[in-house]
Every structure is written in structure tokens, then in C-alpha cells.
C-alpha positions as CSV (number, residue, x, y, z in Angstrom):
1,X,-12.2,27.9,-9.9
2,X,-8.9,26.9,-8.4
3,X,-7.9,26.3,-4.8
4,X,-4.9,28.5,-3.7
5,X,-5.2,27.6,0.0
6,X,-1.8,26.8,1.5
7,X,-3.3,24.4,4.0
8,X,-6.2,22.7,2.2
9,X,-8.5,20.4,4.0
10,X,-9.3,17.0,2.7
11,X,-12.7,16.9,0.9
12,X,-14.5,13.7,0.2
13,X,-16.6,14.1,-2.9
14,X,-19.7,12.0,-2.4
15,X,-23.5,12.6,-2.5
16,X,-25.4,13.1,0.7
17,X,-29.0,13.4,1.9
18,X,-28.7,17.1,2.6
19,X,-31.3,19.3,1.0
20,X,-31.5,23.0,1.6
21,X,-29.3,26.1,1.2
22,X,-25.5,26.2,1.3
23,X,-24.2,29.6,2.4
24,X,-21.0,30.9,0.9
25,X,-17.7,31.5,2.7
26,X,-15.0,34.0,1.5
27,X,-11.9,32.4,0.1
28,X,-8.8,34.4,-1.1
29,X,-7.9,33.6,-4.7
30,X,-4.2,34.6,-5.1
31,X,-1.6,36.2,-3.0
32,X,-1.7,38.6,0.0
33,X,-3.8,41.2,-1.9
34,X,-6.0,38.4,-3.3
35,X,-9.4,38.7,-4.8
36,X,-12.0,37.3,-2.4
37,X,-14.5,34.8,-3.9
38,X,-17.6,33.4,-2.3
39,X,-17.3,29.6,-2.3
40,X,-20.4,27.4,-1.8
41,X,-18.9,24.1,-3.1
42,X,-17.4,22.0,-1.6
43,X,-18.7,21.9,1.9
44,X,-19.2,19.3,4.6
45,X,-22.9,19.1,3.9
46,X,-22.4,18.7,0.2
47,X,-19.3,18.3,-1.9
48,X,-20.8,17.6,-5.3
49,X,-23.9,18.6,-7.4
50,X,-23.8,16.3,-10.3
51,X,-20.1,16.4,-11.3
52,X,-19.7,20.0,-10.1
53,X,-17.1,20.0,-7.3
54,X,-16.3,23.7,-7.1
55,X,-18.6,26.7,-7.1
56,X,-17.1,30.2,-6.7
57,X,-19.0,33.4,-7.1
58,X,-17.2,36.8,-7.3
59,X,-17.7,40.4,-8.2
60,X,-18.5,43.0,-8.9
61,X,-14.9,44.3,-8.4
62,X,-13.4,47.6,-9.6
63,X,-9.9,46.2,-10.1
64,X,-8.5,49.6,-11.3
65,X,-9.6,51.3,-8.0
66,X,-8.7,48.5,-5.6
67,X,-5.7,46.9,-7.3
68,X,-7.0,43.5,-6.1
69,X,-7.5,41.5,-9.3
70,X,-7.6,37.8,-10.0
71,X,-3.9,37.1,-10.1
72,X,-3.3,33.3,-9.7
73,X,0.1,31.9,-10.5
74,X,0.5,28.8,-12.7
75,X,-0.9,25.8,-10.8
76,X,-1.9,22.2,-11.5
77,X,-5.2,20.6,-12.1
78,X,-5.8,16.8,-12.1
79,X,-9.2,15.2,-12.4
80,X,-11.1,18.4,-12.8
81,X,-11.9,21.1,-15.4
82,X,-12.9,24.7,-14.7
83,X,-15.5,26.9,-16.3
84,X,-15.7,30.7,-16.0
85,X,-19.0,32.4,-16.6
86,X,-18.9,36.2,-16.6
87,X,-21.9,38.5,-16.5
88,X,-19.6,41.6,-16.8
89,X,-16.0,42.5,-17.0
90,X,-13.3,40.2,-18.4
91,X,-10.6,37.8,-17.3
92,X,-7.2,37.1,-18.9
93,X,-6.6,33.3,-19.2
94,X,-3.3,31.5,-19.9
95,X,-2.5,27.8,-19.7
96,X,0.2,25.3,-20.5
97,X,-1.6,24.3,-23.7
98,X,-0.6,27.7,-25.1
99,X,-4.0,29.2,-24.8
100,X,-4.1,33.0,-24.2
101,X,-7.6,34.4,-24.2
102,X,-9.7,37.1,-22.8
103,X,-12.8,35.7,-21.1
104,X,-15.8,38.0,-21.5
105,X,-19.5,37.8,-20.6
106,X,-21.3,34.8,-22.0
107,X,-24.9,33.6,-22.2
108,X,-24.8,30.8,-19.5
109,X,-27.2,32.4,-17.1
110,X,-30.9,32.4,-16.3
111,X,-32.8,35.6,-15.8
112,X,-36.4,35.7,-14.5
113,X,-38.6,38.7,-13.7
114,X,-41.3,36.9,-11.7
115,X,-42.1,33.2,-11.4
116,X,-40.5,30.4,-13.3
117,X,-41.0,26.7,-13.1
118,X,-38.5,24.5,-14.9
119,X,-39.2,21.0,-16.2
120,X,-36.1,19.2,-15.0
121,X,-34.8,15.6,-15.3
122,X,-35.8,13.8,-12.1
123,X,-32.6,11.7,-12.3
124,X,-30.6,14.9,-11.8
125,X,-29.7,16.8,-8.7
126,X,-29.7,20.6,-9.1
127,X,-28.1,23.7,-7.6
128,X,-29.4,27.2,-7.9
129,X,-26.8,29.9,-7.2
130,X,-28.2,33.5,-6.8
131,X,-26.0,36.1,-8.5
132,X,-28.2,39.2,-8.1
133,X,-31.7,40.1,-7.0
134,X,-34.2,38.3,-4.8
135,X,-35.2,34.7,-5.5
136,X,-37.1,32.1,-3.7
137,X,-36.5,28.4,-4.5
138,X,-39.8,26.8,-3.5
139,X,-40.6,28.6,-0.2
140,X,-37.0,29.3,0.7
141,X,-35.5,32.8,0.2
142,X,-31.9,33.0,-1.0
143,X,-29.3,35.6,-0.3
144,X,-26.7,36.6,-3.0
145,X,-24.1,33.8,-3.4
146,X,-26.3,31.2,-1.7
147,X,-26.6,27.9,-3.4
148,X,-29.9,26.0,-3.1
149,X,-29.8,22.3,-3.5
150,X,-32.6,20.0,-4.8
151,X,-32.1,16.3,-4.6
152,X,-33.0,13.9,-7.5
153,X,-36.6,12.6,-7.8
154,X,-38.2,16.0,-8.6
155,X,-39.9,16.7,-11.9
156,X,-40.1,20.5,-11.4
157,X,-37.8,23.3,-10.0
158,X,-39.8,26.3,-8.8
159,X,-38.2,29.7,-8.8
160,X,-39.9,33.0,-7.8
161,X,-38.8,36.6,-7.8
162,X,-41.0,38.6,-5.5
163,X,-39.4,42.0,-6.4
164,X,-40.0,44.4,-9.2
165,X,-36.3,44.3,-10.3
166,X,-34.8,41.5,-12.4
167,X,-32.9,38.6,-10.7
168,X,-30.2,36.3,-12.1
169,X,-29.3,32.8,-11.1
170,X,-26.9,30.1,-12.3
171,X,-28.3,26.6,-12.6
172,X,-26.0,23.6,-12.0
173,X,-27.1,20.0,-12.4
174,X,-26.4,16.5,-13.4
175,X,-26.8,12.9,-12.3
176,X,-25.3,12.1,-8.9
177,X,-21.7,11.2,-9.4
178,X,-21.4,7.5,-8.9
179,X,-17.8,7.3,-7.6
180,X,-16.3,8.2,-4.3
181,X,-13.5,10.8,-4.9
182,X,-10.9,12.5,-2.8
183,X,-10.3,16.2,-3.6
184,X,-7.4,18.0,-2.0
185,X,-6.0,21.4,-3.2
186,X,-6.4,21.3,-7.0
187,X,-6.1,17.5,-7.3
188,X,-9.0,15.1,-7.6
189,X,-8.4,11.4,-7.5
190,X,-9.8,8.1,-6.3
191,X,-7.3,7.5,-3.4
192,X,-4.6,9.0,-1.2
193,X,-2.0,7.5,-3.4
194,X,-3.4,9.3,-6.5
195,X,-3.2,12.6,-4.7
196,X,0.3,12.0,-3.4
197,X,1.5,11.1,-6.9
198,X,0.0,14.2,-8.5
199,X,1.6,16.4,-5.8
200,X,5.0,14.8,-6.3
201,X,4.7,15.2,-10.1
202,X,3.8,18.9,-9.7
203,X,6.6,19.6,-7.3
204,X,9.1,17.8,-9.6
205,X,8.1,20.0,-12.6
206,X,6.8,16.9,-14.4
207,X,6.2,17.6,-18.1
208,X,2.5,16.4,-17.9
209,X,1.6,19.8,-16.5
210,X,3.5,21.8,-19.1
211,X,4.5,25.5,-18.8
212,X,2.4,28.6,-18.8
213,X,4.1,31.3,-21.0
214,X,3.4,35.0,-20.6
215,X,2.3,35.0,-17.0
216,X,3.5,38.4,-15.4
217,X,2.9,37.7,-11.7
218,X,5.5,37.6,-9.0
219,X,5.3,33.9,-8.3
220,X,6.3,31.9,-11.4
221,X,4.7,28.6,-10.1
222,X,2.4,28.0,-7.2
223,X,4.0,25.3,-4.9
224,X,1.7,22.6,-3.5
225,X,1.1,22.6,0.2
226,X,2.4,19.7,2.3
227,X,0.1,16.7,2.6
228,X,-1.6,16.1,5.9
229,X,0.0,13.6,8.3
230,X,-2.7,10.9,7.8
231,X,-4.0,9.2,4.7
232,X,-6.7,10.9,2.7
233,X,-9.7,8.5,2.8
234,X,-13.0,8.8,1.0
235,X,-16.0,8.4,3.3
236,X,-18.8,6.0,2.3
237,X,-21.2,7.6,-0.2
238,X,-24.6,8.2,1.5
239,X,-27.7,7.7,-0.6
240,X,-30.0,10.6,-1.3
């Protein structure tokens, strides 16, 4: 997902020794009547799982009843790509490449009715995000929107559903990202200078970002927040 925060904090994207459960915080996605999403990545304890640096969970929302849909004005992305996985409903997507598409429910989800043990690559770190139901990762119970983290070095990932009703999770994973990165707002770079350059280009309407045609919101273009007073510095990357 995208970051629409008007005062975003600096996030250093590096691996850490934390292993456990990350609890979600609510983040508004859009304007004053914004859709609230439950964000588990990034956090101070862990900013990356593999190359995944954002994890937002949202819904179910009756947009017709509440009037609070996902209305995000055109905004920049550098150094990151976004993926939307829907279990129900649909999202209208437009971008500066001229793409206009309705995103509908896909198949990238894992549903288990009882106990499941996955044979996983021990070189990968993994995250398990609970979408619905009751799931234990190992002996740890999850709440909806929790993201459980398992460090590299494990051959198996053990999931259990103690209830009679189905549960659904999203599995993230990948080798620990080898580089130290700085992530601020919707920009990902290797240094403060990268981020400052991206922000300046976006504010100057640089052609690299293109134009989004057909957007019907009130804000034609989402302005970047001001940079913090100090320099954005990546912290040393701890080993797992």
C-alpha cells in the first residue's frame, strides 16, 4: 500500500533479531474521510520481511453505506512496487502508465481448516498475516491483522486452526534483504540524498512520475510532506 501520512517518520529498512508477533496500528489511507487500514509493516521491531516493506490489511468495508472508500490521490513511488490481494470486493486502479483496471479477488491466499505444516526454505524469513479466523503459529495465537514473524534457519512453519470454522492467512517471505535502505513517505532509497532528490522531483512535477488520467478525486496530486530537519540515516543492519 501507499503512505499518505503528512508527517511520515523515517524508517530504516534493515533486518533485526526480533522474532514474534507484530500487532497492527490503524493508518488512514486518503483524506479526512479516509479508509482506515491496519498496518503491520514497517515497525520499529521489524521493517522488512524479505523484500516486503509495507503490509496493510483492510476490510471488510461497506463503502456504499459508509461513504469511506479507498480514495488516494495520484502520488509517487520510488524504489518500491505495490501488490493488492483481495478476498472480496474490488478496487479501481489508475496509474501514470495509462493502466486503468478493476482489481478483484485473486488466489494468493492460504486457507487451512485444521493443522498445516509448510516445508519452507530455511534461507528465507517468513511472515504470516491473519485475515480471518483463529490461527496459532507454533504455540502463539494470532489476532486478526497480526503478523507473525519467523526468522531464517527453520525448515518448517507450523500453523494450527483450533476452531471449527475456516481460517485464512497471507504468507510473506523471502531472503533477508542484504542492503540497508531508508524509507520515508512513498520513497525508498539508499541515502538521505536519494530521498531528498525524489521529493524534489515529485514536487517539481518531473516527467519521470508521469500523469494519472481519469482520477476523479478532489486532490489532483498528493503533495509530499516536508523533510525532517536532520538527515535520514540508515542504522546498522543487525544480524538475525
